[in-house]
Backbone as CSV, one residue per row, in Angstrom:
resi,resn,N_x,N_y,N_z,CA_x,CA_y,CA_z,C_x,C_y,C_z
1,UNK,73.014,61.353,80.413,73.675,60.247,79.755,74.094,59.235,80.816
2,UNK,73.802,58.005,80.559,74.094,56.982,81.563,75.511,56.440,81.412
3,UNK,76.010,55.919,82.506,77.346,55.343,82.547,77.242,53.822,82.451
4,UNK,78.047,53.217,81.597,77.989,51.754,81.500,78.672,51.057,82.677
5,UNK,79.477,51.781,83.461,80.230,51.145,84.544,79.564,51.268,85.903
6,UNK,78.696,52.240,86.108,78.067,52.428,87.420,76.830,51.536,87.543
7,UNK,76.687,50.926,88.708,75.516,50.068,88.933,74.699,50.499,90.143
8,UNK,75.245,51.377,90.990,74.517,51.852,92.171,74.561,53.373,92.243
9,UNK,73.477,53.944,92.713,73.399,55.394,92.915,74.284,55.764,94.108
10,UNK,75.072,56.815,93.963,75.946,57.254,95.046,75.170,57.914,96.179
11,UNK,73.944,58.342,95.929,73.161,59.045,96.943,72.276,58.065,97.720
12,UNK,71.426,57.342,97.022,70.485,56.447,97.704,70.989,55.006,97.784
13,UNK,71.983,54.658,96.984,72.566,53.326,97.042,71.783,52.240,96.334
14,UNK,70.713,52.609,95.638,69.902,51.602,94.955,70.579,51.125,93.674
15,UNK,70.299,49.897,93.308,70.869,49.268,92.116,70.145,49.775,90.869
16,UNK,70.853,49.759,89.752,70.253,50.261,88.508,69.042,49.447,88.069
17,UNK,68.941,48.208,88.503,67.752,47.414,88.178,66.508,47.945,88.899
18,UNK,66.699,48.674,90.014,65.583,49.256,90.758,65.205,50.643,90.257
19,UNK,66.213,51.460,89.905,65.960,52.875,89.602,66.201,53.256,88.147
20,UNK,66.712,52.367,87.363,67.003,52.688,85.967,68.452,53.103,85.787
21,UNK,68.752,53.783,84.684,70.143,54.142,84.400,70.739,55.080,85.449
22,UNK,72.025,54.912,85.668,72.786,55.754,86.595,73.644,56.698,85.755
23,UNK,73.686,57.979,86.133,74.430,58.973,85.361,75.942,58.790,85.538
24,UNK,76.708,59.515,84.746,78.164,59.469,84.846,78.637,59.940,86.211
25,UNK,77.912,60.831,86.822,78.275,61.327,88.154,77.777,60.415,89.260
26,UNK,77.066,59.359,88.905,76.665,58.353,89.874,75.329,58.568,90.539
27,UNK,74.449,59.334,89.907,73.143,59.590,90.508,72.034,58.975,89.665
28,UNK,70.990,58.497,90.357,69.861,57.902,89.649,68.932,59.008,89.147
29,UNK,67.888,58.624,88.445,66.957,59.578,87.864,66.120,60.338,88.876
30,UNK,66.054,59.887,90.114,65.321,60.603,91.162,66.253,61.504,91.969
31,UNK,67.418,61.001,92.316,68.344,61.758,93.170,68.982,62.939,92.439
32,UNK,69.361,62.758,91.187,70.018,63.831,90.439,69.182,65.097,90.341
33,UNK,67.954,65.019,89.823,67.113,66.224,89.755,66.771,66.802,91.131
34,UNK,66.581,65.926,92.120,66.263,66.418,93.469,67.425,67.240,94.028
35,UNK,68.656,66.762,93.853,69.820,67.498,94.345,70.019,68.801,93.575
36,UNK,69.737,68.786,92.277,69.857,70.006,91.480,68.841,71.052,91.936
37,UNK,67.610,70.633,92.204,66.591,71.564,92.695,66.957,72.115,94.070
38,UNK,67.510,71.257,94.908,67.928,71.696,96.240,69.052,72.732,96.124
39,UNK,70.009,72.506,95.226,71.100,73.455,95.023,70.564,74.779,94.474
40,UNK,69.610,74.714,93.556,69.008,75.939,93.028,68.300,76.720,94.124
41,UNK,67.585,76.028,94.996,66.916,76.693,96.109,67.922,77.344,97.053
42,UNK,69.006,76.645,97.354,70.051,77.209,98.220,70.591,78.511,97.634
43,UNK,70.865,78.515,96.349,71.404,79.713,95.715,70.363,80.828,95.654
44,UNK,69.126,80.488,95.389,68.071,81.494,95.289,67.796,82.175,96.629
45,UNK,67.712,81.380,97.694,67.371,81.916,99.004,68.591,82.327,99.831
46,UNK,69.779,82.205,99.275,71.034,82.609,99.937,71.199,81.951,101.301
47,UNK,71.004,80.641,101.331,71.215,79.872,102.553,71.464,78.421,102.166
48,UNK,71.995,77.656,103.082,72.222,76.241,102.830,73.662,75.938,102.477
49,UNK,74.008,74.661,102.433,75.398,74.255,102.219,75.948,74.607,100.836
50,UNK,75.132,74.537,99.815,75.615,74.863,98.458,75.943,76.348,98.369
51,UNK,75.096,77.198,98.940,75.352,78.638,98.935,76.593,78.978,99.746
52,UNK,76.753,78.358,100.912,77.921,78.636,101.748,79.215,78.218,101.043
53,UNK,79.187,77.089,100.356,80.361,76.654,99.600,80.680,77.663,98.498
54,UNK,79.667,78.087,97.759,79.853,79.069,96.698,80.413,80.375,97.263
55,UNK,79.868,80.812,98.394,80.285,82.070,99.013,81.756,82.028,99.421
56,UNK,82.176,80.909,100.030,83.580,80.776,100.427,84.501,80.741,99.215
57,UNK,84.110,80.033,98.163,84.946,79.927,96.968,85.035,81.263,96.240
58,UNK,83.940,82.039,96.228,83.975,83.363,95.600,84.926,84.286,96.355
59,UNK,84.888,84.251,97.680,85.800,85.071,98.475,87.244,84.633,98.244
60,UNK,87.477,83.327,98.198,88.828,82.815,97.991,89.364,83.167,96.606
61,UNK,88.483,83.337,95.640,88.942,83.642,94.280,89.614,85.014,94.187
62,UNK,89.317,85.901,95.144,89.961,87.216,95.161,90.903,87.344,96.354
63,UNK,91.209,86.234,97.004,92.162,86.228,98.106,91.598,86.692,99.429
64,UNK,90.302,86.635,99.596,89.668,87.116,100.827,89.222,85.955,101.703
65,UNK,88.917,86.292,102.947,88.315,85.355,103.889,86.985,85.925,104.329
66,UNK,86.053,85.055,104.660,84.773,85.511,105.183,84.926,85.870,106.652
67,UNK,84.234,86.895,107.070,84.269,87.296,108.477,83.809,86.136,109.363
68,UNK,82.822,85.391,108.902,82.319,84.235,109.664,83.439,83.242,109.954
69,UNK,84.292,82.989,108.967,85.377,82.034,109.127,86.442,82.554,110.090
70,UNK,86.732,83.844,110.049,87.738,84.441,110.925,87.255,84.390,112.373
71,UNK,85.980,84.676,112.599,85.445,84.655,113.965,85.372,83.250,114.529
72,UNK,85.181,82.239,113.683,85.131,80.851,114.146,86.486,80.365,114.628
73,UNK,87.576,80.923,114.099,88.927,80.479,114.471,89.285,80.894,115.887
74,UNK,88.697,81.971,116.396,89.030,82.462,117.741,88.494,81.598,118.816
């Protein structure tokens, strides 16, 4: 669903006249699906920034810290 107030993509910065409608989250029709596929790949292969964010948030949900984070503090 497109947003009537957004005119530029937050990812590539192109104007809606170049790329078409911009979503409510501010992504064009090319950037939105590309980022979703990239996030799916990160989760599937257990690597990448989306997976690391998910991993930290899952640990935090039960009050834990990742060993990686504890070792980085030293």
